[in-house]
Every structure is written in structure tokens, then in C-alpha cells.
C-alpha positions as CSV (number, residue, x, y, z in Angstrom):
1,M,0.1,0.3,-0.2
2,N,1.7,3.3,-1.0
3,V,0.2,5.6,2.1
4,L,0.4,9.7,2.0
5,M,0.9,11.0,5.3
6,T,0.7,14.6,6.8
7,A,1.6,16.3,9.9
8,M,1.7,19.9,10.9
9,Q,3.9,19.3,14.5
10,P,5.9,15.8,14.0
11,G,7.5,15.8,17.1
12,G,6.7,14.5,20.3
13,G,3.7,11.8,20.8
14,I,3.3,11.8,16.9
15,R,7.2,11.1,16.3
16,T,6.9,8.4,19.3
17,F,4.0,7.2,16.9
18,F,5.4,6.7,14.0
19,R,8.5,4.9,15.9
20,Y,6.1,2.4,17.4
21,I,3.9,1.7,14.5
22,Y,5.5,1.8,11.8
23,S,8.6,-0.6,13.0
24,Q,6.2,-3.5,13.4
25,H,5.9,-6.2,10.5
26,S,2.2,-5.3,9.7
27,F,3.8,-2.4,7.7
28,D,6.5,-4.0,6.2
29,N,5.3,-4.0,2.6
30,D,3.9,-0.9,2.5
31,T,5.5,2.8,1.5
32,F,4.8,6.3,3.0
33,T,5.3,10.0,2.0
34,L,4.9,12.1,4.7
35,I,4.4,15.9,4.4
36,A,5.8,17.8,7.1
37,P,7.8,20.7,8.5
38,D,11.5,19.4,8.7
39,P,13.6,22.7,8.8
40,D,16.8,21.4,10.2
41,G,16.3,17.7,8.3
42,Q,16.1,15.8,11.8
43,L,12.8,14.1,11.2
44,A,14.1,12.5,8.0
45,F,17.0,11.3,9.8
46,F,15.1,10.1,12.7
47,L,13.1,8.3,10.5
48,S,15.5,6.9,7.8
49,N,17.4,5.4,11.3
50,T,14.3,4.3,12.7
51,L,12.4,2.8,9.8
52,G,14.6,2.5,7.0
53,D,14.9,5.2,4.2
54,K,13.6,2.8,1.2
55,R,10.0,3.2,3.2
56,F,9.3,6.6,4.1
57,K,10.1,9.8,1.7
58,V,9.8,13.5,3.6
59,V,8.2,16.2,1.5
60,V,9.0,19.5,3.5
61,P,6.3,21.9,2.3
62,P,6.7,26.1,2.6
63,W,6.2,27.8,6.0
64,G,2.7,28.1,7.3
65,S,-1.0,26.6,6.4
66,L,-1.2,28.0,3.1
67,G,2.0,26.1,2.0
68,F,1.2,23.0,3.5
69,T,-2.2,22.8,2.1
70,K,-1.1,23.7,-1.8
71,T,1.6,20.9,-1.1
72,I,-0.9,18.6,-0.3
73,R,-2.5,19.1,-3.0
74,S,0.2,19.0,-5.5
75,V,1.8,15.6,-4.2
76,I,-2.1,14.1,-4.5
77,K,-2.1,15.4,-8.3
78,E,1.1,13.7,-8.9
79,G,1.3,11.0,-6.5
80,N,-1.2,7.2,-6.6
81,F,-1.7,7.2,-3.5
82,D,-4.1,4.5,-2.0
83,L,-4.6,6.3,1.3
84,L,-4.4,9.8,3.1
85,H,-3.5,9.8,6.9
86,S,-3.2,13.0,8.6
87,H,-1.7,13.1,12.7
88,G,-3.5,15.5,14.7
89,F,-6.1,17.5,14.1
90,G,-4.3,20.7,12.6
91,A,-3.0,18.3,9.5
92,G,-6.5,16.7,9.4
93,L,-8.6,19.8,8.9
94,L,-5.7,21.2,6.3
95,S,-6.0,17.6,4.6
96,Q,-9.5,18.3,4.0
97,I,-9.5,21.5,2.7
98,A,-6.2,20.8,0.4
99,I,-8.7,17.8,-1.3
100,T,-11.5,19.0,-1.9
101,G,-12.8,19.0,-5.4
102,L,-9.8,16.3,-6.2
103,N,-10.1,12.6,-6.6
104,S,-8.2,11.7,-3.9
105,P,-7.6,8.8,-2.0
106,P,-10.0,7.6,1.4
107,H,-9.0,9.9,4.2
108,L,-8.4,8.9,7.5
109,M,-7.2,11.0,10.5
110,T,-5.5,10.1,13.5
111,A,-6.4,12.0,16.5
112,H,-3.0,12.8,18.8
113,D,-4.8,15.2,21.4
114,V,-8.3,16.1,23.1
115,F,-10.5,18.9,23.0
116,L,-10.5,21.4,25.9
117,S,-13.4,23.8,26.1
118,T,-11.4,26.7,26.6
119,Q,-10.7,26.6,22.7
120,F,-14.0,27.4,21.4
121,D,-14.9,30.7,23.7
122,G,-16.8,33.1,22.7
123,C,-18.2,33.9,18.9
124,K,-15.0,33.3,17.0
125,G,-14.5,29.8,19.1
126,Q,-17.8,29.1,17.8
127,F,-17.8,29.9,14.1
128,R,-14.3,27.9,14.7
129,K,-16.0,24.8,16.3
130,V,-19.0,24.9,13.0
131,L,-16.1,25.1,10.6
132,M,-14.2,22.4,12.2
133,A,-17.8,20.1,12.1
134,M,-18.0,20.5,8.5
135,L,-14.6,19.3,7.9
136,F,-14.7,16.4,10.1
137,K,-18.0,15.2,8.5
138,R,-16.3,14.9,5.4
139,M,-13.3,12.8,6.0
140,D,-13.7,9.3,5.3
141,G,-12.4,8.0,9.4
142,I,-11.6,9.3,12.6
143,H,-9.2,7.0,14.5
144,T,-8.8,7.7,18.4
145,V,-6.1,6.3,20.6
146,T,-8.1,5.6,23.8
147,A,-12.2,5.2,24.7
148,D,-11.5,8.5,26.4
149,A,-10.5,10.6,23.5
150,T,-13.5,9.1,21.6
151,D,-16.2,10.1,24.1
152,N,-13.9,13.6,24.0
153,F,-14.6,14.0,20.1
154,K,-18.0,13.2,20.8
155,Q,-18.7,15.2,23.2
156,F,-17.3,18.6,21.3
157,F,-18.9,17.1,17.7
158,P,-22.1,15.4,18.4
159,S,-22.9,15.4,14.7
160,V,-19.9,13.5,13.4
161,P,-21.7,9.9,12.7
162,E,-20.5,7.2,15.0
163,R,-19.4,5.4,12.1
164,F,-16.8,7.5,11.5
165,F,-15.0,6.4,14.8
166,H,-12.5,4.0,15.1
167,P,-11.0,3.8,18.0
168,I,-7.8,1.8,18.7
169,L,-5.9,1.6,22.1
170,H,-2.2,3.1,21.3
171,G,0.7,0.6,22.7
172,V,4.3,0.7,23.2
173,D,7.4,-1.7,22.8
174,T,6.4,-3.1,26.3
175,D,9.2,-6.3,25.5
176,F,12.0,-3.1,25.9
177,F,10.9,-1.8,28.7
178,Y,10.7,-5.1,30.4
179,T,13.8,-6.5,29.7
180,G,16.0,-3.0,30.4
181,E,18.5,-2.5,33.1
182,P,18.6,-0.1,35.2
183,E,21.1,2.7,35.4
184,D,22.4,3.4,38.6
185,L,22.2,7.0,38.7
186,R,23.0,7.7,42.5
187,E,26.5,7.0,41.4
188,K,26.5,8.6,38.9
189,L,25.0,11.8,40.4
190,A,27.6,11.2,43.7
191,L,24.3,10.8,45.7
192,H,23.4,8.7,49.3
193,Q,22.4,5.2,48.4
194,E,19.6,6.0,50.6
195,T,18.4,9.3,48.8
196,P,15.2,8.4,47.4
197,L,14.6,9.2,43.6
198,I,11.6,10.6,41.8
199,G,11.5,10.7,38.1
200,F,9.8,13.2,35.9
201,F,9.4,12.4,32.2
202,G,7.5,14.6,30.3
203,R,7.9,17.9,28.3
204,F,8.1,20.9,30.1
205,M,4.0,22.4,29.2
206,G,1.3,23.3,31.3
207,Q,-0.5,19.9,30.1
208,K,2.3,17.7,31.7
209,G,1.9,19.6,35.1
210,F,5.3,19.5,36.1
211,R,4.6,22.7,38.5
212,T,2.0,20.0,40.4
213,L,5.3,17.9,41.4
214,V,7.2,21.0,42.6
215,D,4.2,22.4,44.9
216,A,4.5,18.8,46.0
217,V,8.2,18.1,47.1
218,F,8.1,21.8,48.5
219,Q,5.7,20.6,50.6
220,L,7.2,17.5,51.7
221,K,10.4,19.5,52.0
222,E,7.8,22.3,54.8
223,R,6.8,18.6,56.3
224,N,10.4,17.9,57.0
225,C,10.7,14.7,55.1
226,S,13.7,13.3,55.3
227,P,16.0,12.3,53.3
228,L,13.9,14.7,51.0
229,P,13.8,12.8,47.2
230,K,15.7,14.2,44.1
231,V,13.6,14.6,41.3
232,L,15.3,13.8,37.8
233,T,13.6,15.5,34.9
234,F,14.1,14.0,30.9
235,G,12.0,15.9,29.5
236,W,13.0,19.1,27.7
237,G,11.6,21.7,25.1
238,G,8.7,23.6,26.2
239,F,9.2,26.1,29.2
240,I,11.9,24.1,30.7
241,R,13.6,27.3,31.9
242,E,10.6,29.5,33.1
243,D,9.9,25.7,34.9
244,Y,13.1,26.0,36.8
245,E,13.2,29.3,37.5
246,Y,10.0,28.1,39.8
247,V,11.8,25.0,41.3
248,A,14.7,28.1,42.2
249,S,12.0,30.8,43.6
250,L,10.8,28.1,46.1
251,G,14.5,27.3,47.5
252,L,14.2,23.6,45.7
253,N,17.6,24.3,43.7
254,G,19.7,21.0,43.8
255,T,16.6,19.1,44.7
256,F,15.4,19.1,40.7
257,V,18.3,17.9,38.4
258,Q,17.8,18.2,34.4
259,M,19.3,15.0,33.3
260,P,21.0,14.8,29.5
261,A,18.8,13.3,26.9
262,T,18.9,9.4,26.2
263,D,17.4,6.6,23.8
264,N,17.6,4.3,26.7
265,M,14.5,4.9,28.8
266,P,14.1,1.3,30.5
267,A,17.3,2.3,32.4
268,M,16.0,5.8,33.3
269,I,12.8,5.0,34.5
270,K,14.1,1.3,36.3
271,A,16.4,3.5,37.8
272,V,14.4,5.6,39.9
273,D,12.2,4.6,42.8
274,M,8.9,6.0,41.2
275,V,7.9,8.0,38.3
276,A,5.6,10.8,38.7
277,M,2.5,12.0,35.7
278,P,1.0,14.8,37.2
279,S,-0.7,15.2,33.5
280,R,-3.9,17.5,33.4
281,W,-5.0,15.7,30.0
282,E,-3.9,12.8,27.9
283,A,-5.4,11.6,24.4
284,C,-3.2,8.3,25.8
285,G,-0.5,8.2,28.5
286,L,2.0,6.3,26.7
287,L,4.4,6.9,29.5
288,G,1.8,5.3,31.7
289,M,2.0,1.9,29.8
290,E,6.7,2.5,29.5
291,V,6.4,2.5,33.4
292,L,4.1,-0.1,33.9
293,A,5.9,-2.4,31.5
294,A,8.9,-1.3,33.3
295,G,7.7,-2.4,36.7
296,V,8.4,0.7,38.4
297,P,6.2,2.6,40.6
298,L,3.8,5.1,39.2
299,L,2.4,8.2,40.8
300,A,-0.4,9.4,37.9
301,T,-3.7,11.8,37.8
302,D,-7.1,10.0,36.9
303,C,-7.1,12.9,34.1
304,I,-8.8,11.7,30.8
305,G,-6.5,9.9,28.4
306,L,-4.6,8.7,31.5
307,R,-7.1,7.1,34.0
308,E,-8.3,4.3,31.1
309,V,-4.2,3.5,30.9
310,V,-3.6,2.7,34.5
311,A,-7.4,1.3,35.2
312,D,-6.7,-1.7,37.0
313,S,-3.0,-1.3,37.6
314,P,-1.3,-0.8,40.8
315,A,-0.8,3.2,39.8
316,R,-1.3,5.7,43.0
317,L,-3.6,7.7,41.7
318,F,-4.6,11.7,42.3
319,S,-6.6,14.5,41.0
320,P,-5.2,16.6,38.5
321,G,-3.3,20.0,40.1
322,D,-3.5,18.4,43.6
323,S,-0.3,19.4,44.8
324,S,-0.8,17.8,48.5
325,A,-3.0,14.7,47.4
326,L,0.4,14.2,45.5
327,A,2.9,14.5,48.2
328,D,0.8,12.4,50.6
329,L,1.2,9.6,47.9
330,I,4.9,10.5,47.6
331,Q,5.3,9.8,51.3
332,Q,3.1,6.5,51.1
333,E,5.7,5.3,48.7
334,L,8.6,6.5,50.5
335,Q,7.4,4.6,53.7
336,E,5.4,1.3,52.2
337,P,6.8,0.7,48.7
338,T,4.9,-0.9,46.2
339,K,7.6,-1.9,44.2
340,D,6.6,-5.6,44.1
341,R,3.3,-4.7,43.1
342,F,4.4,-3.6,40.1
343,V,6.7,-6.0,39.1
344,K,4.1,-8.6,39.7
345,Y,2.0,-6.8,37.6
346,Q,4.7,-6.4,34.2
347,G,3.1,-9.4,32.7
348,T,0.3,-8.2,32.9
349,A,1.0,-5.0,31.0
350,V,3.5,-6.6,28.7
351,E,0.3,-7.4,26.7
352,R,-1.9,-5.2,27.4
353,F,0.1,-2.3,25.8
354,H,2.6,-4.4,23.4
355,I,2.8,-2.5,20.2
356,S,1.6,-5.2,17.9
357,R,-2.2,-5.0,18.7
358,P,-2.6,-1.8,17.5
359,A,-0.4,-2.1,14.6
360,D,-2.3,-4.9,13.7
361,E,-5.4,-3.4,14.2
362,L,-4.4,-0.1,12.7
363,R,-3.0,-1.7,9.4
364,A,-6.2,-3.6,9.1
365,L,-8.2,-0.5,9.2
366,Y,-5.9,0.5,6.6
367,Q,-7.0,-2.2,4.5
368,K,-10.6,-1.6,5.4
369,M,-10.6,2.1,4.1
370,V,-9.0,1.0,1.1
371,D,-11.5,-1.6,0.1
372,C,-14.7,0.2,0.6
């Protein structure tokens, strides 16, 4: 199958999606042309290294929505594609506009995020919502990555027919996280062996709730928690400078340590005593899947898209933004470690979240849409 893909923001979760899904054998005989911004060539390099340069071709459009839309039209006219697969709301909407009046292949959009009510505030927001609904209803299919994300989409766009939705719970390379060996970060950072370690692996953006964790650790300090845990952060981008300034403003310099970038996530996850995931919302909490497959205690919010992942697992849960509850859970984990429960749950996590399942289901959906 020859697939044309589009993405306006091919970083973070979308890039992870590409690496996980298209590395599976289900897609071995398919070829992909991806229209996406790639100003430094890093996206093409990433895809070539992880998925092979013979199957993936990256077409870089001119900057902006108009250039993106024109490029899609041009590529479709010149190519012979079996399917158009857009990634993200922005790419999906612009792709649908681009194919207007063309003899285009079926259009499937993957929703990599969820909608928030603040996106549609005011008259402009409501007008935007009406236009989006019109475009969504012209698509041939909408792929969602959790049942939560599906319900969220239906809540905001109830006029989109039920038959359009194809929910497939996402997954990760659970074998990679199950078999990984921990790195001795205490020795690397010259820390006492009794120092508790908390891992934060999210990007520095409001959605990931980093400041909730900062406030929780500050409360632990105020409670004279001893020893005070060290928080090792592995995320990048976003508001990292501002967030670390906030850390400093609370006198927590040295308590939070930004770690170098790594490709060996299992080693880092297994190196800490617990992982904090204070997300405000998720489309699908992939990190939660990775931590559960690694057998490491997880403190997670019960937010949309994450509560589905951690359901029936040993994860300790708290509400988004509730720093006091998070502080309590950290103390509980320090006093009564639950590592053995997470190790016992590993087998379930490996099977439940294994990437081969969603890859097979998505490839079947591809074929179904092409055959219709």
C-alpha cells in the first residue's frame, strides 16, 4: 500500500507514534510519503534511522498553512496513493481542505490530542467549531487512541456520525521496557544510596503538570520529610527555563536535576524509585504504559486519557493539580514501597500494551478503508 501522510507538528507523541507503529511487521510492505515541517532535516534522519530510508520519504512544505495545503494538493495530483492519513487535528483539517475537488484517496485522521472547552470560547471559537465540524464530517474515518479520546471527540462534535470513529488503544514496545536494565544514577550523580529518586519524563508544558510536582516536593520539604527525594527530570523543550526558575523561587535548587537526553528510557525509568505523571490531560498516556511495563511504581493523575491506561493497575492516583495529594502519595510510597506489586503486574502490562496489537488493528483499518 502507498500511503500519503501529513503532520503539522511531527514531534513528541506523533514522532513516537511513527517509531512504534510503523516499525511493526504489519507495515513491512507499505511505503509512505510524509508531508511535514522539517527545517533541520532531523525528522527525515529520525525516520531513516528508525524505519529505513526506502519506505519513508519526507516532503517539506513551505512555512504556514497555505504552503502546507498547496503541497498536499500538488503531491496528490502527482502521486498514486491508496490512502491519505493525517496526524493531528491541524493536519487533518488542512488535509481535508486540500483535497476538496480532487479525486483523492480515502482520508483517515488520527486524533493525537483531546479537545478543551477553552478552545471554543467566544464567538470566534464557536464559529471555528462549526467549520471544524463540517470538515470532520467530510473525512472517511477518525482514528482515536483511547476510548476517552473518542468520548471527548463525540462530546465536542456530536454531529460527526458514529461510524466515522475507529478507537484503537495505542501501545508501546513493552518488551523493550520489560527487559531493560537500570542505570545506577545514584553513583553517576554522587548521591547517597538512601536518597529516594523520583522520575519526571514529561515535556515542560502546562499539560504535563510539572509545577504540581514542584509544589508537592515543596510541601514535603515543609513537612521536614527526610530524606527529601531528588527529582530527576528527563523532559525537554517548552517552558523548561521558566519551570526551573519556579523551582529556584521555592528554594529547591539541587532537589531537581535536569538529566541529559537519552535513548535508553528503560534504564532511566528503572533507575528511579517512582515515576510521577501529574498530567492535566492526555489523549493516551504512553509514559504510563512504559512505566507499568518496566515494573516501576507510578504516581499518576486520573485525568482523561491516562485513567484508562492505569485502570486496574497498582498505580497510585490523584486528581490533576492536587499537589497535596501527590505529596501524600510520595510519602506513602517512601514509607510503604509498592515495587513488588508493579513487578507482579509487569506481565499483564506487557501483554495489554504491546505495540503489535494496535499496529495490526491499524493496518487492518487501512485495508478496510481502501477496500470500501
